[in-house]
C-alpha positions in Angstrom: 163.6 117.4 43.1 165.8 118.3 46.4 168.8 120.7 46.7 171.6 120.4 49.1 174.0 123.2 49.5 177.6 121.7 48.8 180.7 123.3 51.5 182.7 124.0 48.5 180.4 126.6 47.4 180.6 128.8 50.6 183.9 127.1 52.1 183.9 129.7 55.0 180.3 129.2 56.4 180.2 127.3 59.5 177.3 124.4 59.6 175.0 126.5 61.4 175.7 129.5 59.1 175.1 126.7 56.4 171.7 125.4 58.0 170.2 128.4 59.1 171.3 130.1 55.5 169.9 127.3 53.5 166.4 127.5 55.4 166.1 131.2 54.1 167.4 130.1 50.6 165.0 127.6 50.2 167.5 124.6 49.9 166.4 121.3 51.5 170.1 120.2 52.7 173.7 120.9 53.2 176.3 119.1 52.9 179.5 120.0 55.7 183.0 119.8 55.5 183.9 118.3 58.9 187.0 116.0 57.1 189.3 119.1 56.6 191.0 118.9 53.8 194.1 121.8 54.1 192.7 123.5 51.2 193.4 127.3 51.2 190.5 129.3 52.7 189.6 126.2 54.6 188.3 126.6 58.4 188.1 124.3 61.1 184.7 122.5 61.2 185.7 119.1 63.3 182.9 118.8 65.6 183.9 115.4 67.3 186.7 118.1 68.6 184.6 121.2 69.2 181.6 119.9 71.1 180.0 124.1 71.2 180.2 123.6 67.9 178.4 120.6 67.7 175.6 121.7 70.0 174.9 124.9 67.6 174.9 122.8 64.7 172.7 120.7 66.5 170.7 123.5 67.5 170.4 124.8 63.6 168.8 121.3 62.8 166.1 121.5 65.3 165.6 125.3 64.6 165.5 124.9 60.4 164.5 121.4 59.7 167.2 121.8 57.0 169.2 118.7 57.2 172.6 117.7 56.6 173.0 115.7 54.0 176.6 114.3 53.8 180.0 114.9 55.1 183.5 115.2 53.3 186.1 114.2 52.6 187.1 110.6 53.6 190.2 111.0 51.5 192.5 107.9 50.6 196.0 108.8 50.1 199.3 107.2 50.9 200.5 108.0 54.6 196.9 108.6 55.6 194.6 105.6 57.9 191.3 105.9 57.3 190.7 104.8 60.8 191.6 108.5 61.8 188.2 109.4 60.1 185.6 107.0 62.9 184.9 110.2 64.9 183.9 112.2 62.4 181.4 109.4 61.2 180.5 109.0 64.8 179.7 112.6 64.9 177.9 112.6 61.8 176.0 110.1 62.4 174.6 111.6 65.9 173.5 114.4 63.4 171.3 111.9 61.5 173.9 112.1 58.4 173.6 109.1 55.8 176.3 109.8 53.6 180.2 110.7 53.4 182.3 111.6 50.3 186.0 109.6 49.6 187.9 110.3 46.9 191.4 107.7 46.3 194.3 110.0 45.6 197.1 107.0 45.4 198.2 105.1 42.6 198.9 102.1 44.7 195.7 100.1 43.9 196.1 97.3 46.6 196.4 99.9 49.5 193.8 102.0 48.5 191.5 98.8 47.7 192.5 97.9 51.3 191.9 101.4 52.9 188.3 101.6 50.8 187.1 98.8 52.6 188.0 99.6 55.8 186.3 103.1 55.6 183.3 101.2 54.3 183.6 99.1 57.3 184.2 102.1 59.5 180.9 104.1 58.1 178.9 100.5 58.1 178.8 101.1 62.2 177.0 103.8 61.6 174.6 103.3 59.4 176.1 105.7 56.9 177.6 105.2 53.0 180.4 105.7 51.4 180.3 107.7 48.4 183.6 107.2 46.0 184.0 110.2 43.8 186.4 110.1 40.7 187.9 113.5 40.6 189.7 114.3 37.5 193.0 115.4 38.6 193.1 112.6 41.6 194.7 108.5 41.9 191.1 107.5 40.6 189.9 109.7 38.0 187.3 108.0 36.1 183.8 106.2 36.3 185.3 102.8 35.5 188.0 103.2 38.0 185.6 103.9 40.5 183.2 100.6 39.8 186.2 98.5 39.6 186.6 99.5 43.1 183.1 98.7 44.2 183.7 95.5 42.4 186.8 94.6 44.3 185.7 95.6 48.0 182.2 94.6 47.5 180.4 96.4 50.4 177.4 96.8 50.5 177.2 100.4 51.5 179.7 101.4 48.7 178.2 104.1 46.5 179.6 105.6 43.2 179.4 109.4 43.2 179.1 111.8 40.4 180.2 115.5 39.9 179.4 117.5 36.3 182.4 119.1 36.4 184.7 115.5 36.7 182.7 113.7 34.5 182.8 115.9 31.8 186.8 116.6 32.3 187.5 112.8 33.0 185.4 112.6 29.2 183.2 109.8 30.7 180.4 108.9 28.0 177.0 108.9 28.8 176.4 105.6 27.7 179.0 104.3 30.9 175.9 105.4 32.8 173.9 102.6 31.6 175.8 99.9 32.8 175.9 101.1 36.5 173.5 99.4 39.0 171.0 102.2 39.8 171.2 101.5 43.6 174.3 102.9 43.5 173.5 106.3 43.2 172.3 108.3 46.1 173.1 112.1 45.4 175.3 114.1 43.3 177.6 117.6 42.4 176.2 119.3 39.8 177.9 122.3 38.9 178.4 123.6 34.7 181.7 124.5 33.2 183.3 125.3 30.3 183.6 122.9 27.1 187.5 123.5 26.6 189.1 119.9 29.0 193.3 121.3 29.7 195.4 119.4 27.2 196.9 116.9 29.6 200.2 117.3 27.9 200.4 120.7 28.7 202.7 122.2 31.0 199.9 123.7 33.2 197.6 120.9 32.8 196.9 120.1 36.2 197.1 123.8 37.9 194.1 124.7 35.4 191.9 121.7 36.4 192.5 122.8 39.7 191.4 126.5 39.8 188.6 125.8 37.7 187.5 122.7 40.1 188.3 125.0 43.4 187.3 128.5 41.9 185.6 129.1 38.8 182.8 126.3 38.2 179.8 128.3 36.2 176.1 128.1 37.5 174.4 125.1 35.8 173.1 126.0 32.1 175.6 128.9 31.8 178.2 126.8 30.6 179.1 123.9 27.8 178.4 120.7 30.0 175.2 118.4 29.2 174.2 118.0 32.8 170.6 117.3 31.5 171.6 114.2 30.2 173.7 112.8 32.8 171.0 113.7 35.3 168.3 111.8 32.9 170.6 108.8 33.4 170.2 108.5 37.1 167.5 107.4 38.8 165.1 110.0 40.0 165.4 109.7 43.9 169.1 110.9 43.3 169.7 114.3 45.3 171.0 117.6 43.3 174.0 118.5 45.5 175.3 122.5 44.0 178.9 122.4 44.5 179.8 126.0 42.2 182.8 127.5 44.3 183.4 130.5 42.3 185.7 133.6 43.9 185.0 136.3 41.5 181.0 135.5 41.9 181.1 135.7 45.8 183.4 139.0 45.6 181.0 141.1 43.3 177.5 139.6 45.0 178.1 138.4 48.2 178.6 134.6 49.3 174.5 134.7 50.5 173.5 135.8 47.2 175.7 133.5 45.3 174.5 131.2 47.0 170.7 131.9 45.7 171.7 132.1 42.5 173.5 128.9 42.5 169.9 127.0 43.3 167.8 129.4 41.2 169.6 128.9 38.0 169.5 125.1 38.8 165.9 124.8 39.1 165.2 126.8 36.1 167.5 124.7 34.3 165.9 121.1 35.3 162.8 123.2 34.7 163.4 123.9 31.2 164.7 120.2 30.4 161.7 118.7 31.8 163.7 117.2 34.9 160.8 117.8 38.2 
């Protein structure tokens, strides 16, 4: 199995820093956030605008043999024209990137279907697949919702993206994966989390979903998510991208040691469950 280090795990690392550290830690790839989301603590890694950062990233790719698996986040939301992402897609292709993560943050179906189709067409110009993720507190927040989008737009470079935390918290059933064509999966985010799902009727429901999702995910095997059964439903070629932000762990051990523990615990868990 191949493992990638996702940007949210080490949010403030630049793309070159991610590549050099990934080589030392034993990762096969990284996923970078070259399209910012404007979240707290995020830095600007727009490679299309920062030519010096682009050259440093290109150099790090050559020196490490670690690849950039994906970029994020091509967000689809009200007031956003996805055509703004073309420069990020073009630069990513120059660095050998084949995948971008997208998610939908609008409730207007006609709008987001049109925007997602446009995004797929833009990405296709650069040989990039658009991996649509369902996020528990977003507009499209279930595997069923992602399937409806892909069935509607019918784009050959559209793919399904699974994050194990959102899979658990959106209460997706394992059987739903059986109905998905296996060629629609390319890579996934893995992490663990608590068994309890915040009550939708609670006034702080969304805040708690966001808190754990962005700041308190758990090492694979140390929570309550049935990660092995999710993985076993997916094709063997799927890459494991570890997205595991945890503010307390990073403060305690430092981000390098946190990233190392992310990989070690994930590999131990997969071996224990016969996933090699």
